C-alpha positions in Angstrom: 0.1 -0.1 0.1 2.9 2.5 0.6 4.6 1.8 -2.8 1.0 2.3 -4.2 0.9 5.7 -2.3 4.5 6.4 -3.3 3.8 6.6 -6.8 0.9 9.1 -6.0 3.1 11.3 -4.7 5.3 11.1 -7.2 2.6 12.1 -9.7 1.8 15.1 -7.1 5.1 16.2 -7.6 4.9 15.8 -11.2 1.8 18.0 -11.7 2.9 20.6 -8.6 -0.2 19.9 -6.4 -0.6 20.8 -2.8 -1.9 17.3 -2.6 -5.1 15.2 -3.1 -7.9 14.7 -0.9 -9.7 11.1 -1.9 -13.1 9.7 -0.6 -14.3 7.1 -2.9 -14.4 3.8 -1.3 -12.8 1.9 -4.3 -9.9 4.3 -4.0 -9.2 4.1 -0.4 -9.7 0.6 -0.4 -6.6 0.8 -3.3 -4.6 2.8 -1.4 -4.8 1.6 2.4 -6.7 -1.8 2.5 -9.9 -0.2 4.2 -13.6 1.3 2.4 -14.7 2.5 5.8 -15.8 6.0 5.3 -12.9 8.0 5.1 -10.5 10.9 3.4 -7.3 9.8 2.4 -5.0 12.9 2.6 -1.8 13.0 0.2 0.7 15.1 0.3 4.1 15.2 -1.9 6.1 13.5 1.1 3.0 12.7 3.4 0.0 11.3 4.0 -3.0 10.2 6.5 -6.4 8.5 7.0 -8.8 10.3 8.3 -11.5 7.8 9.2 -15.1 9.2 9.2 -17.0 6.4 10.6 -15.9 2.7 11.8 -12.8 3.9 12.6 -12.2 0.2 15.1 -12.8 -1.5 11.8 -10.3 0.3 10.2 -7.7 -0.1 12.4 -8.1 -3.8 11.9 -8.2 -3.4 7.7 -5.3 -1.0 7.2 -2.2 -2.4 5.2 -0.4 1.0 6.3 1.3 1.9 9.4 -1.4 2.8 12.6 0.7 6.1 12.7 -1.0 7.1 9.6 -4.5 6.8 10.4 -6.7 9.3 12.7 -10.3 9.6 13.2 -11.7 12.9 11.9 -15.2 13.7 10.0 -14.8 17.1 9.6 -13.1 18.8 6.0 -12.2 21.8 8.2 -9.9 20.2 10.4 -8.2 18.2 7.9 -7.0 21.4 6.1 -5.8 23.0 9.3 -4.1 20.4 10.7 -2.6 18.6 7.7 -2.8 20.9 4.2 -2.4 24.1 5.8 0.5 23.0 8.1 2.5 21.5 5.5 3.7 24.6 4.1 3.7 23.9 0.3 3.1 26.7 -1.8 0.9 25.3 -4.7 -2.6 25.9 -4.2 -3.8 23.3 -6.4 -5.6 19.7 -4.7 -6.7 16.9 -6.5 -9.9 15.2 -5.9 -12.5 12.7 -7.5 -14.3 15.5 -9.4 -15.9 13.0 -11.7 -17.8 11.4 -8.9 -18.2 13.9 -6.1 -21.4 15.2 -5.3 -21.9 19.1 -5.8 -23.0 19.8 -1.9 -19.6 17.6 -1.3 -17.7 19.8 -3.2 -19.1 23.0 -1.8 -17.9 21.8 1.8 -14.8 21.0 0.4 -14.4 24.8 -1.0 -15.6 26.0 2.5 -13.0 24.6 4.0 -10.1 24.8 2.0 -10.4 28.3 1.4 -7.4 29.7 -1.1 -7.5 26.1 -2.6 -8.5 25.0 -6.2 -9.6 21.3 -6.7 -9.1 20.0 -10.0 -9.3 16.4 -11.2 -7.0 13.8 -9.7 -9.3 10.9 -11.2 -7.3 10.3 -14.3 -3.7 10.2 -12.3 -5.8 7.4 -10.3 -7.0 5.7 -12.8 -4.0 5.5 -14.8 -2.0 3.6 -12.0 -4.7 1.5 -11.3 -4.4 -0.1 -14.8 -1.8 -2.0 -13.9 -2.5 -4.9 -11.5 0.4 -6.5 -9.1 0.2 -9.9 -8.1 -1.9 -9.6 -5.0 -4.5 -7.7 -7.0 -4.5 -10.4 -9.9 -5.0 -13.0 -6.7 -8.0 -11.7 -6.2 -9.5 -11.5 -9.8 -8.5 -14.7 -10.0 -11.0 -15.8 -7.0 -13.8 -13.8 -8.5 -13.3 -16.0 -11.5 -13.7 -18.7 -9.8 -16.8 -17.6 -8.5 -18.0 -16.8 -11.6 -17.4 -20.2 -12.7 -19.6 -21.6 -10.1 -22.5 -19.8 -11.5 -21.4 -21.2 -14.8 -21.8 -24.5 -13.4 -25.2 -23.8 -11.7 -26.4 -22.5 -14.9 -25.7 -26.0 -16.7 -27.9 -27.8 -13.8 -30.4 -25.1 -14.2 -31.1 -24.6 -17.4 -34.2 -26.5 -18.7 -37.0 -25.9 -20.9 -39.8 -24.2 -19.0 -37.5 -22.3 -16.5 -37.8 -18.8 -16.8 -35.0 -16.2 -17.1 -35.4 -15.0 -13.6 -35.0 -18.4 -12.1 -32.0 -19.4 -14.5 -30.5 -15.6 -12.8 -31.7 -17.0 -9.5 -29.4 -20.0 -9.5 -26.2 -18.4 -11.3 -26.7 -15.8 -8.5 -27.1 -17.9 -5.5 -23.6 -20.1 -6.7 -21.9 -16.7 -6.9 -22.8 -16.2 -3.5 -21.9 -19.2 -2.1 -18.7 -19.3 -4.0 -17.7 -15.7 -2.1 -19.6 -13.0 -4.4 -20.2 -9.8 -2.3 -23.3 -9.5 -3.7 -22.7 -6.3 -5.2 -20.4 -4.1 -8.4 -19.6 -1.0 -8.9 -19.5 0.9 -11.9 -18.6 4.5 -11.8 -21.7 6.1 -13.0 -24.2 8.0 -11.0 -27.5 6.8 -11.1 -26.6 3.5 -12.6 -28.9 0.7 -12.2 -29.4 -2.6 -13.1 -30.1 -6.3 -11.8 -27.2 -8.0 -10.9 -26.3 -8.7 -14.2 -27.7 -9.1 -18.1 -29.6 -12.4 -19.0 -31.5 -12.9 -21.8 -33.1 -15.5 -24.2 -35.0 -15.8 -27.4 -36.8 -12.5 -28.7 -35.5 -10.7 -25.6 -31.6 -10.9 -27.1 -32.9 -8.0 -29.7 -34.6 -6.1 -27.1 -31.5 -4.2 -26.0 -32.1 -1.4 -23.0 -30.0 1.9 -23.4 -28.9 1.1 -19.4 -25.9 -0.6 -20.5 -23.9 -1.1 -23.8 -24.5 -4.5 -24.0 -27.1 -7.1 -24.5 -28.7 -6.5 -21.5 -32.1 -8.2 -21.1 -35.4 -6.4 -19.9 -35.5 -6.8 -16.7 -38.8 -7.7 -14.5 -40.2 -3.9 -15.4 -39.4 -0.7 -16.8 -38.3 0.7 -13.4 -34.8 -1.4 -13.9 -35.2 -2.6 -17.8 -32.2 -4.9 -18.1 -31.8 -8.4 -16.5 -34.1 -11.2 -16.5 -37.7 -11.5 -17.1 -40.1 -14.2 -16.5 -40.0 -15.3 -19.8 -40.0 -19.1 -20.1 -37.0 -20.3 -22.2 -37.8 -22.5 -25.0 -35.5 -25.5 -26.4 -33.1 -24.8 -29.5 -33.0 -20.8 -28.9 -29.8 -18.7 -27.4 -29.3 -17.9 -24.2 -26.8 -15.9 -23.1 -25.7 -15.2 -19.1 -23.4 -12.1 -18.7 -23.5 -11.8 -14.7 -20.4 -10.5 -13.0 -18.9 -11.0 -9.5 -17.0 -9.4 -6.6 -14.5 -11.0 -4.3 -12.3 -8.9 -1.8 -13.1 -6.3 -4.0 -12.1 -7.2 -7.4 -14.5 -8.3 -9.9 -14.9 -10.8 -12.4 -17.1 -10.8 -15.8 -17.4 -13.2 -18.2 -20.3 -14.0 -20.7 -21.3 -17.3 -22.5 -23.8 -18.4 -24.6 -26.2 -21.7 -23.8 -28.9 -23.3 -26.0 -31.3 -25.9 -24.6 -30.8 -28.8 -27.3 -29.3 -28.4 -30.7 -28.4 -24.9 -31.4 -30.0 -23.7 -35.0 -26.8 -24.0 -37.4 -26.6 -20.4 -38.2 -26.0 -19.7 -34.1 -23.3 -22.7 -34.1 -21.7 -20.8 -37.2 -22.0 -17.5 -35.7 -20.0 -18.6 -32.2 -17.4 -20.5 -34.1 -16.6 -17.0 -36.2 -17.1 -15.0 -32.5 -14.6 -17.5 -30.8 -12.3 -17.4 -33.7 -12.4 -13.4 -33.6 -11.5 -13.8 -29.7 -8.7 -16.4 -30.2 -6.9 -13.8 -32.8 -7.4 -11.0 -30.0 -6.3 -13.4 -27.3 -2.9 -14.6 -29.2 -1.8 -11.3 -30.6 -2.7 -8.4 -27.9 0.8 -7.1 -27.1 1.8 -4.6 -24.6 2.3 -1.0 -26.2 -0.4 -1.7 -28.7 -3.2 0.8 -28.7 -6.7 0.0 -27.7 -7.6 1.3 -31.0 -5.6 -0.9 -32.9 -7.1 -4.0 -31.0 -10.7 -2.8 -32.1 -9.6 -2.6 -35.7 -7.7 -6.4 -35.5 -11.1 -7.6 -34.3 -12.7 -6.0 -37.0 -10.6 -7.0 -39.5 -11.0 -10.9 -38.4 -14.5 -10.2 -39.0 -14.4 -8.9 -42.2 -11.9 -11.9 -43.2 -14.7 -14.3 -41.6 -17.5 -12.5 -43.8 -19.0 -11.5 -40.4 -18.7 -7.8 -40.7 -22.7 -7.0 -40.7 -23.2 -9.4 -37.5 -19.9 -8.6 -35.6 -21.2 -6.2 -32.6 -24.5 -5.6 -34.3 -27.1 -4.2 -31.9 -30.0 -4.1 -35.0 -31.7 -1.2 -36.7 -28.7 -0.2 -38.1 -26.7 0.2 -34.5 -23.3 -1.2 -33.8 -20.8 -1.1 -30.9 -17.5 0.4 -31.6 -16.5 -1.2 -28.0 -14.7 -4.6 -27.9 -13.8 -4.6 -24.2 -13.0 -2.8 -21.1 -10.4 -2.5 -18.1 -11.6 -4.5 -14.9 -10.2 -4.6 -11.2 -12.0 -2.5 -8.6 -14.3 -1.5 -11.0 -16.2 -3.3 -13.4 -15.8 -1.2 -15.8 -12.8 0.6 -16.2 -9.8 2.1 -18.1 -8.6 0.7 -20.8 -11.3 0.5 -23.2 -10.4 -0.9 -26.1 -13.0 0.7 -28.8 -12.6 2.2 -31.8 -12.3 5.9 -29.9 -9.8 5.0 -27.3 -5.8 5.9 -28.8 -4.5 4.8 -25.1 -2.1 1.8 -25.4 -2.5 -1.2 -23.3 0.6 -2.2 -21.2 1.7 -5.3 -19.3 0.0 -6.6 -16.5 -3.3 -5.1 -17.3 -6.4 -7.0 -16.9 -9.0 -6.6 -20.1 -12.6 -8.5 -20.3 -13.2 -9.0 -24.2 -16.4 -8.3 -24.8 -18.1 -9.0 -28.1 -21.1 -10.5 -29.5 -23.0 -11.1 -32.7 -26.3 -10.7 -34.0 -28.5 -11.9 -36.9 -31.7 -10.1 -37.0 -33.2 -13.2 -38.4 -31.2 -15.9 -36.4 -30.1 -14.9 -33.0 -27.6 -13.4 -31.2 -24.3 -15.0 -29.6 -22.1 -13.7 -26.9 -18.8 -14.4 -25.4 -16.6 -12.3 -23.0 -13.3 -13.4 -21.1 -10.8 -11.5 -19.2 -7.1 -11.8 -20.6 -4.0 -10.9 -18.0 -1.9 -8.8 -21.0 1.7 -10.2 -20.8 4.8 -10.1 -22.4 5.8 -13.5 -23.9 1.8 -14.6 -24.3 -1.5 -13.4 -22.5 -3.1 -15.5 -19.6 -7.1 -16.0 -20.2 -8.1 -15.8 -16.1 -11.9 -17.0 -16.8 -12.0 -20.5 -16.0 -15.3 -21.8 -18.0 -14.6 -23.4 -21.2 -15.0 -21.3 -24.2 -17.5 -23.3 -26.2 -21.1 -22.7 -27.1 -23.1 -24.9 -24.5 -26.0 -27.1 -25.9 -27.6 -28.2 -22.5 
């Protein structure tokens, strides 16, 4: 944890900041080991965790020295006792402006007179892209939990089962395998069920809540996830329910069918798997995210699938083939047409792709890979085939 903080301090010095004041739970967890409500104040040469609530819990959870934690709820006291006493001449402080609420921001401005607040999220997210061995170990635990859900789906999937019943079986297996029952996405007012699941004609009904095959949900109040629809033999079923274990996420999608899948569905899945295999074999550290997207699109063209690949129907098409994953379900980098940033060694990426033929069906495959020199590692455990149950 202190190494992570020292890297952040170097970024603070490079950007000539007085320091940063972090309060988002995922960032607090990343730098200190606790997610108790806190402020983490980091100066170029010092830091302190100010716990707003749950101090006794935090004392037992932190991975930083006990001398670096204090119980404090008031930003004004943090300014007086820590920032103003530092003697720095810089007048800019970084905080998470992309997620701080307006009232929180007003409170900071009132209690830090003479200071300008700038967005610290880009520097933090850039640091979080590279996963260390402890993070990779936790991600693998989350992949174990998601695999338990796949095994439950194989047992529960039968003709006449509803999407909701299937989702409940998967989610129950996830929980029993250690899933913490929540996931984090860096969006205000985000809502979804525990994860997308859909079948048959519902696969063609795509909500605006998330940019993927969504399912229709139980009501307009939450229009994504499983419905009460009964699943029939011979139609594709897509399960894309993530897990969270010890703070780290796993995301995997598999396509199923009760009985033998139609020939066009099998053919689409075979080509989608070929595109994914090509990416896994050829993504290398230093490659731009946009080049990964071009590689996938080029392979789809070679397979005569440009119209089906990433198709959302009605002339709509995705320009995104995956996302980074870790403390948040969707985090940078974003392999897509518009992300020019590179992927580097020890980035974890969820390759998230689908094909849609509006006359015959939808298939989807998503796996997590660890980008490595000398060959990428597939972290998700479930077999990568089209499952005909």
